[in-house]
Structure formats: structure tokens, C-alpha cells
N, C-alpha and C positions, 0 to 999 in steps of 0.2 A: 658435478651433476646435481640437479635439483630434484626434490621429491614432489609427490603429488600435491601435498599441502601448499608448498611454495609455488608450484605451477598454477594452482587455482587462484592463489592470491595475485599472481602476476596477470593472469587472464582478466581478472576483475579490475585490477588497477589500470590495465591497458585501455580501458574505456574512459578513465578519468584523467590520465596523464600519459605523456610519452614515456615509454620504457627506455632505460639506458641500453647501450649496445650489448653490454654483458647480460642484462636481464633478457633482452630479446633472443640472444644466442642460446642461453640456457633454456628458455621457454621453448623455442623452436626445436631444439634437440630433444627435450623431454616429450614434446608432442609427437615427434617422429616415432617414439617407441611406446607411447602410452595411449591406448585406445580410449580409456575412461576419461582422461583429461581432454582428448580431442572432442569427445562427445560433450563434455562440460563447456568447452569453448563454443561449439555450435549452438548449444542450448542457450548460453548467455547472449550470443549474437541474435538469436531468434527473439529472446525476451526484449532486448534493446530495440529491435525493429518494431515489435508490437507496441511497446510503450511509446516510442517516438510517433508511430502512426496515430495512437490514441490522443496525443497532444494536438495533432493537426485537425482532428474531427471534433467540432463542438458537440456537446450532448444535445439530443433532440429535446425540444421544449415539451413540457408536460401538458397534455390536453386539458382544457378548461374544466370539463366534466370530472376528470380525475382529481384535479385540484379541489373542486367543490366537495367531492366525496371524502377526500382526505381531511379537509378542514372540518367537516361535520363529525367524522370519527374522532378526530383529535379533541374537538369541543366536548363530545360525549364522554370521552375518557377522562378529560380534566374534571368535568362536573362530577363524575362518578368517584373520583379519588379525592375531591376537595371536601373536607368536613364542613358541616353546616355552621353558619356564623353563630357565635354565642350571643345570647340576648342578655339584657340587663340582669334578670334573675338567675341566669344560668352560668354566670362567670365563675371561674375557679377562684378560690380564696387567694389573696395576695400573701406572699411570703415576705416577712419583714426582717 
């Protein structure tokens, strides 16, 4: 008989590779008696469906006006964080 830790590993692995007959049998038996692991299996299946659906739907393009506002804010932030250019007389001394 497998414990909950091993059952959760097998549930996760079953999405990546085929389980052996022994693993399938042990997992199915454990799931018959363990409500927490059955819940985990359902939650993982739901997450896989959601993520798979997300791959099929391309993101909506950003509206032009939003892009413009974002570019302006980025420019202002960059200008605010950039120190002023040093001039000839204001250069720090060289270390030799």
C-alpha cells in the first residue's frame, strides 16, 4: 500500500508519463480510501485543463493608447532615475 506522499507523486507523474501497472494499481487503491488524495487528483486535473486552455487563447493585443501612456511613464521614470551627465569641470578625479 502506498502513502499519501507517494500517491501525490504518482498523480503528478501520470500527467507526464504513463504509469506502470503496479503504480496504477497502487494509486487506484489508495484513491479508493483517501479523500484528500482524490481531491488533489481533481485539483491537478482542473489546473491542467485551465493551463491547456490558456495555451490555446492568444493574449489580447494592448490598445495603442495604453501603449502610448505606458511608454510615456517609462520614459519619465528613466529620466527621473538617470543622474545628470557630468561636464568637463565636474568629472570625478581619476584613480591611478
